[in-house]
BAGU-564540 format. One record per atom (N, C-alpha, C): residue number from 1; residue in three letters; atom name; x, y, z. Coordinates in steps of 0.2 Angstrom, whole numbers, always signed. Layout:
BEGIN
PT;seq;type;atom;u;v;w
PT;NUM;ALA;CA;X;Y;Z
...
//
This chain:
BEGIN
PT;seq;type;atom;u;v;w
PT;1;UNK;N;+288;-95;-16
PT;1;UNK;CA;+284;-92;-11
PT;1;UNK;C;+283;-85;-12
PT;2;UNK;N;+289;-82;-14
PT;2;UNK;CA;+288;-75;-15
PT;2;UNK;C;+284;-73;-21
PT;3;UNK;N;+283;-78;-26
PT;3;UNK;CA;+279;-77;-32
PT;3;UNK;C;+272;-77;-29
PT;4;UNK;N;+270;-81;-25
PT;4;UNK;CA;+264;-82;-22
PT;4;UNK;C;+261;-76;-18
PT;5;UNK;N;+266;-74;-14
PT;5;UNK;CA;+264;-67;-11
PT;5;UNK;C;+263;-61;-15
PT;6;UNK;N;+267;-61;-20
PT;6;UNK;CA;+266;-55;-25
PT;6;UNK;C;+259;-56;-29
PT;7;UNK;N;+257;-62;-31
PT;7;UNK;CA;+251;-63;-34
PT;7;UNK;C;+246;-61;-30
PT;8;UNK;N;+246;-63;-23
PT;8;UNK;CA;+241;-63;-18
PT;8;UNK;C;+240;-55;-16
PT;9;UNK;N;+246;-51;-16
PT;9;UNK;CA;+246;-44;-15
PT;9;UNK;C;+242;-40;-21
PT;10;UNK;N;+244;-42;-27
PT;10;UNK;CA;+242;-40;-33
PT;10;UNK;C;+234;-41;-34
PT;11;UNK;N;+232;-47;-32
PT;11;UNK;CA;+224;-48;-32
PT;11;UNK;C;+221;-43;-26
PT;12;UNK;N;+223;-43;-21
PT;12;UNK;CA;+220;-39;-15
PT;12;UNK;C;+221;-31;-18
PT;13;UNK;N;+226;-29;-20
PT;13;UNK;CA;+227;-22;-23
PT;13;UNK;C;+221;-21;-29
PT;14;UNK;N;+220;-25;-33
PT;14;UNK;CA;+215;-25;-38
PT;14;UNK;C;+208;-24;-36
PT;15;UNK;N;+207;-29;-30
PT;15;UNK;CA;+200;-29;-27
PT;15;UNK;C;+199;-22;-24
PT;16;UNK;N;+204;-20;-21
PT;16;UNK;CA;+203;-14;-17
PT;16;UNK;C;+202;-7;-22
PT;17;UNK;N;+206;-7;-27
PT;17;UNK;CA;+205;-1;-32
PT;17;UNK;C;+200;-3;-36
PT;18;UNK;N;+197;-8;-37
PT;18;UNK;CA;+191;-9;-41
PT;18;UNK;C;+185;-7;-38
PT;19;UNK;N;+185;-6;-32
PT;19;UNK;CA;+179;-4;-28
PT;19;UNK;C;+179;+4;-27
PT;20;UNK;N;+183;+7;-31
PT;20;UNK;CA;+184;+15;-30
PT;20;UNK;C;+180;+18;-35
PT;21;UNK;N;+176;+15;-39
PT;21;UNK;CA;+173;+18;-45
PT;21;UNK;C;+166;+22;-42
PT;22;UNK;N;+164;+27;-45
PT;22;UNK;CA;+159;+31;-42
PT;22;UNK;C;+154;+32;-48
PT;23;UNK;N;+153;+27;-52
PT;23;UNK;CA;+148;+27;-58
PT;23;UNK;C;+141;+27;-56
PT;24;UNK;N;+140;+24;-51
PT;24;UNK;CA;+132;+23;-49
PT;24;UNK;C;+130;+29;-44
PT;25;UNK;N;+135;+34;-43
PT;25;UNK;CA;+132;+39;-38
PT;25;UNK;C;+129;+44;-41
PT;26;UNK;N;+124;+47;-38
PT;26;UNK;CA;+120;+52;-41
PT;26;UNK;C;+120;+58;-35
PT;27;UNK;N;+122;+63;-37
PT;27;UNK;CA;+122;+69;-32
PT;27;UNK;C;+117;+74;-33
PT;28;UNK;N;+114;+76;-28
PT;28;UNK;CA;+108;+80;-28
PT;28;UNK;C;+109;+87;-24
PT;29;UNK;N;+106;+92;-26
PT;29;UNK;CA;+107;+99;-22
PT;29;UNK;C;+102;+98;-15
PT;30;UNK;N;+105;+100;-10
PT;30;UNK;CA;+102;+99;-4
PT;30;UNK;C;+95;+104;-4
PT;31;UNK;N;+90;+101;-2
PT;31;UNK;CA;+84;+105;-1
PT;31;UNK;C;+80;+105;-8
PT;32;UNK;N;+82;+102;-13
PT;32;UNK;CA;+79;+102;-20
PT;32;UNK;C;+76;+94;-21
PT;33;UNK;N;+70;+94;-21
PT;33;UNK;CA;+67;+87;-22
PT;33;UNK;C;+66;+87;-30
PT;34;UNK;N;+69;+81;-33
PT;34;UNK;CA;+69;+80;-40
PT;34;UNK;C;+65;+73;-42
PT;35;UNK;N;+62;+71;-37
PT;35;UNK;CA;+58;+64;-38
PT;35;UNK;C;+52;+65;-42
PT;36;UNK;N;+48;+60;-42
PT;36;UNK;CA;+41;+60;-45
PT;36;UNK;C;+37;+64;-41
PT;37;UNK;N;+32;+67;-44
PT;37;UNK;CA;+27;+71;-40
PT;37;UNK;C;+22;+66;-35
PT;38;UNK;N;+20;+69;-30
PT;38;UNK;CA;+16;+65;-25
PT;38;UNK;C;+9;+67;-27
PT;39;UNK;N;+5;+62;-29
PT;39;UNK;CA;-2;+63;-30
PT;39;UNK;C;-6;+66;-24
PT;40;UNK;N;-4;+64;-18
PT;40;UNK;CA;-8;+66;-12
PT;40;UNK;C;-6;+74;-11
PT;41;UNK;N;-1;+77;-13
PT;41;UNK;CA;+0;+84;-13
PT;41;UNK;C;-3;+88;-17
PT;42;UNK;N;-6;+85;-22
PT;42;UNK;CA;-10;+89;-27
PT;42;UNK;C;-18;+90;-25
PT;43;UNK;N;-20;+86;-20
PT;43;UNK;CA;-27;+87;-18
PT;43;UNK;C;-28;+94;-13
PT;44;UNK;N;-34;+95;-11
PT;44;UNK;CA;-34;+101;-7
PT;44;UNK;C;-40;+99;-2
PT;45;UNK;N;-40;+102;+3
PT;45;UNK;CA;-46;+102;+9
PT;45;UNK;C;-44;+97;+13
PT;46;UNK;N;-50;+95;+17
PT;46;UNK;CA;-50;+90;+23
PT;46;UNK;C;-48;+84;+21
PT;47;UNK;N;-51;+81;+15
PT;47;UNK;CA;-48;+74;+13
PT;47;UNK;C;-42;+74;+12
PT;48;UNK;N;-38;+78;+9
PT;48;UNK;CA;-30;+78;+8
PT;48;UNK;C;-28;+78;+15
PT;49;UNK;N;-30;+82;+20
PT;49;UNK;CA;-26;+82;+26
PT;49;UNK;C;-27;+75;+29
PT;50;UNK;N;-33;+73;+29
PT;50;UNK;CA;-34;+66;+32
PT;50;UNK;C;-31;+61;+30
PT;51;UNK;N;-29;+61;+23
PT;51;UNK;CA;-26;+56;+19
PT;51;UNK;C;-18;+56;+21
PT;52;UNK;N;-16;+62;+22
PT;52;UNK;CA;-9;+63;+24
PT;52;UNK;C;-7;+61;+31
PT;53;UNK;N;-12;+63;+35
PT;53;UNK;CA;-12;+61;+42
PT;53;UNK;C;-12;+53;+43
PT;54;UNK;N;-16;+50;+39
PT;54;UNK;CA;-16;+42;+39
PT;54;UNK;C;-10;+40;+37
PT;55;UNK;N;-7;+42;+32
PT;55;UNK;CA;-1;+40;+29
PT;55;UNK;C;+5;+41;+34
PT;56;UNK;N;+5;+47;+38
PT;56;UNK;CA;+10;+48;+43
PT;56;UNK;C;+9;+43;+49
PT;57;UNK;N;+4;+42;+51
PT;57;UNK;CA;+2;+38;+56
PT;57;UNK;C;+4;+30;+54
PT;58;UNK;N;+3;+28;+48
PT;58;UNK;CA;+5;+22;+46
PT;58;UNK;C;+13;+21;+45
PT;59;UNK;N;+16;+26;+43
PT;59;UNK;CA;+23;+26;+43
PT;59;UNK;C;+27;+27;+49
PT;60;UNK;N;+24;+30;+54
PT;60;UNK;CA;+28;+31;+61
PT;60;UNK;C;+26;+27;+66
PT;61;UNK;N;+23;+21;+65
PT;61;UNK;CA;+22;+16;+71
PT;61;UNK;C;+27;+11;+71
PT;62;UNK;N;+28;+9;+77
PT;62;UNK;CA;+33;+4;+78
PT;62;UNK;C;+31;-3;+75
PT;63;UNK;N;+35;-6;+71
PT;63;UNK;CA;+33;-12;+68
PT;63;UNK;C;+35;-19;+72
//
């Protein structure tokens, strides 16, 4: 029984320690956008403003 408890404790410890990896974490500077450029931000004038307003209204509605 003691051997089974030790094996179970080792498995739990291995599972907990195995989740401590940070390989997939990417850190960014605050306030600095490093993603792809937005094609809507490259336009100018009323058409651009209307397109951005439409996109804002579409994304801000309750679903």
